[in-house]
C-alpha positions as CSV (number, residue, x, y, z in Angstrom):
1,M,33.8,9.8,40.1
2,N,35.2,13.1,38.9
3,A,32.9,15.7,37.4
4,A,35.5,17.1,35.0
5,R,36.4,13.6,33.7
6,T,32.7,12.7,33.3
7,T,31.9,15.8,31.3
8,A,35.0,15.4,29.2
9,T,33.8,11.8,28.3
10,A,30.3,13.1,27.5
11,A,31.8,15.8,25.2
12,R,33.9,13.2,23.4
13,V,30.9,10.9,22.8
14,L,28.9,13.8,21.5
15,R,31.6,14.8,19.1
16,Q,31.7,11.2,17.8
17,L,27.9,11.2,17.4
18,R,28.1,14.4,15.4
19,H,30.0,12.6,12.7
20,D,27.6,9.6,12.6
21,P,24.4,10.9,10.9
22,R,22.9,7.4,10.7
23,S,22.9,7.0,14.5
24,I,21.5,10.5,14.9
25,A,18.7,9.7,12.4
26,L,18.0,6.5,14.2
27,M,17.7,8.1,17.6
28,L,15.8,11.2,16.5
29,L,13.7,10.3,13.5
30,V,12.7,6.6,14.0
31,P,10.3,7.2,17.0
32,V,8.7,10.0,15.0
33,V,8.3,8.0,11.9
34,M,6.9,5.0,13.8
35,L,4.4,7.2,15.6
36,T,3.3,8.8,12.3
37,L,2.9,5.3,10.7
38,L,0.9,4.2,13.7
39,R,-1.4,7.3,13.4
40,F,-2.4,6.3,9.9
41,V,-2.7,2.6,10.7
42,F,-5.4,3.6,13.2
43,D,-6.8,6.3,11.0
44,G,-10.3,5.1,11.4
45,S,-10.0,4.6,15.2
46,R,-8.6,7.7,16.9
47,Q,-9.3,6.3,20.3
48,T,-7.1,3.3,19.7
49,F,-4.3,5.5,18.5
50,D,-4.6,7.6,21.7
51,S,-4.4,4.6,24.0
52,V,-1.7,2.7,22.1
53,G,0.2,5.8,20.9
54,A,0.7,7.2,24.4
55,S,2.4,3.9,25.5
56,L,4.5,3.6,22.4
57,L,5.7,7.2,22.9
58,G,7.7,5.8,25.8
59,I,8.6,2.4,24.3
60,F,10.1,3.6,21.0
61,P,12.7,5.9,22.6
62,L,13.7,3.0,25.0
63,I,14.2,0.6,22.0
64,T,16.2,3.1,19.9
65,M,18.4,4.2,22.7
66,F,19.1,0.6,23.7
67,L,20.2,-0.2,20.2
68,V,22.4,2.8,19.6
69,T,24.0,2.8,23.1
70,S,24.9,-0.9,23.1
71,I,26.4,-0.8,19.6
72,A,28.3,2.5,20.2
73,T,29.8,1.2,23.5
74,L,30.8,-2.1,22.1
75,R,32.5,-0.3,19.1
76,E,34.5,1.6,21.7
77,R,35.7,-1.6,23.3
78,T,36.4,-3.6,20.2
79,S,38.4,-0.8,18.6
80,G,40.6,-0.5,21.7
81,T,39.5,3.0,22.6
82,L,38.0,1.9,25.9
83,E,41.2,0.1,26.9
84,R,43.2,3.3,26.2
85,L,40.8,5.5,28.1
86,L,40.8,3.2,31.2
87,A,44.6,3.2,31.2
88,M,44.3,6.9,32.0
89,P,43.1,8.3,35.3
90,L,39.5,7.6,34.3
91,G,37.4,5.3,36.5
92,K,34.6,3.0,35.2
93,G,32.1,5.2,37.0
94,D,33.4,8.3,35.1
95,L,33.1,6.5,31.8
96,I,29.6,5.1,32.3
97,A,28.4,8.4,33.7
98,G,29.9,10.2,30.8
99,Y,28.2,8.0,28.3
100,A,24.9,8.3,30.2
101,L,25.2,12.1,30.2
102,A,25.9,12.2,26.5
103,F,23.2,9.8,25.4
104,G,20.9,11.3,28.1
105,G,21.2,14.7,26.3
106,V,20.3,13.1,23.0
107,A,17.4,11.3,24.8
108,I,16.0,14.7,25.9
109,V,16.0,16.0,22.3
110,Q,14.5,12.7,21.1
111,S,11.7,12.7,23.7
112,V,10.9,16.4,23.2
113,L,10.7,15.9,19.4
114,A,8.6,12.7,19.6
115,T,6.2,14.1,22.2
116,A,5.8,17.4,20.3
117,I,5.0,15.6,17.0
118,G,2.7,13.2,18.7
119,L,0.7,15.8,20.5
120,W,0.6,18.8,18.1
121,C,1.1,17.2,14.7
122,L,-0.5,13.8,15.0
123,G,-3.3,14.8,17.3
124,L,-2.5,12.5,20.2
125,D,-5.2,13.3,22.8
126,V,-4.2,12.9,26.5
127,V,-6.1,14.1,29.5
128,G,-3.1,14.9,31.6
129,S,-0.2,17.3,31.3
130,P,2.0,17.0,28.2
131,W,5.0,17.6,30.5
132,L,4.2,14.4,32.4
133,L,4.1,12.6,29.1
134,L,7.5,14.0,28.2
135,L,8.9,13.0,31.6
136,V,8.0,9.4,31.2
137,A,9.3,9.4,27.6
138,L,12.6,10.8,28.8
139,L,12.8,8.3,31.7
140,D,12.2,5.5,29.2
141,A,14.9,6.8,26.9
142,L,17.4,7.0,29.8
143,L,16.4,3.4,30.8
144,G,17.1,2.3,27.3
145,T,20.5,4.0,27.5
146,A,21.3,2.2,30.8
147,L,20.2,-1.2,29.4
148,G,22.3,-0.7,26.3
149,L,25.4,0.2,28.3
150,F,24.8,-2.9,30.5
151,V,24.4,-5.5,27.8
152,S,27.3,-4.2,25.8
153,A,29.6,-5.8,28.4
154,F,28.4,-9.2,27.4
155,A,28.5,-8.9,23.6
156,A,31.6,-9.7,21.5
157,S,30.4,-8.1,18.3
158,E,27.8,-5.6,17.1
159,F,25.7,-8.4,15.8
160,Q,25.6,-10.0,19.3
161,A,24.6,-6.6,20.7
162,V,21.6,-6.6,18.4
163,Q,20.8,-10.2,19.4
164,F,20.3,-9.1,23.0
165,M,17.3,-7.1,21.9
166,P,15.0,-10.1,21.7
167,A,16.2,-11.3,25.1
168,V,16.0,-7.9,26.9
169,I,13.4,-5.9,25.1
170,F,10.9,-8.2,23.6
171,P,9.8,-10.0,26.8
172,Q,9.1,-6.6,28.4
173,L,7.2,-5.5,25.3
174,L,4.9,-8.5,25.4
175,L,4.3,-8.3,29.2
176,C,4.1,-4.6,29.8
177,G,0.4,-4.4,29.3
178,L,0.4,-2.9,25.8
179,F,-1.3,-5.9,24.2
180,A,-3.3,-7.2,27.2
181,A,-4.0,-5.9,30.7
182,R,-1.5,-7.3,33.1
183,D,-4.1,-8.5,35.6
184,T,-5.7,-10.7,32.9
185,M,-2.5,-12.6,32.3
186,Q,-1.5,-16.0,33.8
187,P,-0.4,-15.4,37.4
188,V,3.2,-16.4,36.6
189,L,3.4,-13.9,33.7
190,E,1.7,-11.2,35.8
191,A,4.3,-11.8,38.5
192,V,7.1,-11.5,36.0
193,S,5.6,-8.3,34.5
194,D,5.6,-6.8,38.0
195,V,9.4,-6.7,38.1
196,L,9.9,-5.4,34.5
197,P,10.5,-1.7,34.3
198,M,8.7,-1.3,31.0
199,S,5.5,-2.3,32.7
200,Y,5.7,0.8,35.0
201,A,6.6,3.0,32.0
202,V,3.4,1.9,30.3
203,D,1.4,2.3,33.5
204,G,2.8,5.8,33.9
205,M,1.7,6.7,30.3
206,N,-1.8,5.4,31.0
207,E,-2.0,7.5,34.1
208,V,-1.3,10.6,32.0
209,L,-3.8,9.4,29.4
210,H,-6.7,9.1,31.8
211,H,-6.1,11.5,34.7
212,T,-5.9,15.3,34.7
213,D,-3.9,15.6,37.9
214,L,-0.7,14.1,39.1
215,T,-1.5,10.8,40.8
216,A,0.3,8.8,43.4
217,T,0.5,5.9,40.9
218,F,2.2,8.0,38.4
219,I,4.8,9.1,40.9
220,R,5.4,5.5,41.9
221,D,5.8,4.4,38.3
222,A,8.2,7.3,37.4
223,L,10.3,6.6,40.5
224,I,10.5,2.9,39.6
225,V,11.6,3.6,36.1
226,A,14.2,6.1,37.2
227,G,15.4,3.8,40.0
228,C,15.8,0.9,37.5
229,A,17.8,3.2,35.2
230,V,20.2,4.1,38.0
231,L,20.5,0.5,39.1
232,V,21.3,-0.7,35.6
233,L,23.9,2.0,35.2
234,G,25.6,0.8,38.4
235,L,25.6,-2.7,37.1
236,G,27.0,-1.5,33.8
237,A,29.9,0.2,35.6
238,A,30.5,-3.0,37.6
239,T,30.6,-5.3,34.6
240,L,32.4,-3.0,32.2
241,R,35.4,-4.7,30.5
242,R,38.4,-3.0,29.0
243,R,38.3,-4.9,25.8
244,T,36.6,-7.8,24.0
245,P,38.8,-11.0,24.0
C-alpha cells in the first residue's frame, strides 16, 4: 500500500460524492429522519425510545453506509473505471483503503450529526458519555462501509447489490438483541448471534446506556466491531475484481 495513492483515491471518491446529492442525503439525513420518526412513535414511552434509540443510533449508520458503499463500488466496476484504475500502479489494497478512507470521513460526519440530533434535539437520555456513544456509531458506520465494499465483489448489478442486504444485514438485525435478549433465544440462534458483529455493536450501545464509566465489556465490544471492520476490508481487497463479466 502507498499512502499517496490511497489518499488520491479517497479524494477522487469524495469529488464524485460531491456531485451525487442523493447519496449524500441518504448517508447524512436518513439516520436523522429515522431517529426523529422513532422518537414520535414512542412519544408516550420515553424509556422505550431511550433503550431502542441508542441501539438504532448505531444500526442506522451501518445500514446506510452498507447500501451506499456497495452500490458506489459496483458502479465503478461496471462502468470500467475500476479496471482502468487497476491498470495503473494502484494496488487493490490502495483502492480499498482509499474507498474506506473516503466513506469513513463521511461516516464521521454522519455519526456526529445523528448522535448530536439524538442527544440534544430528540432528548435521548444515556447514562454514559456521549463520546462513547459516538464512538460506537462511528465504528458501526465503518463496519457498514467494509461490508458494502466486500459484497460489491459478488454483485453483477446495483439491484443485486441491494439484494445482499436481506442476506447480510437482516439476520444480524434480528439476532443482535434489539428485539429480544440474546440469552433468551434458542441456543443455536444465540450461538450464531455471538459471531455477528452487530450483536456487539448493540451491546456496546447498551453499556453506554446503563453505565456511567467505561467498562471492560464496552472495550471488548468496540474492539470486536473494529476488528470485524478491518477483517472485512481485508477480505474485500482479496476478492476485488477488475470488472463485472
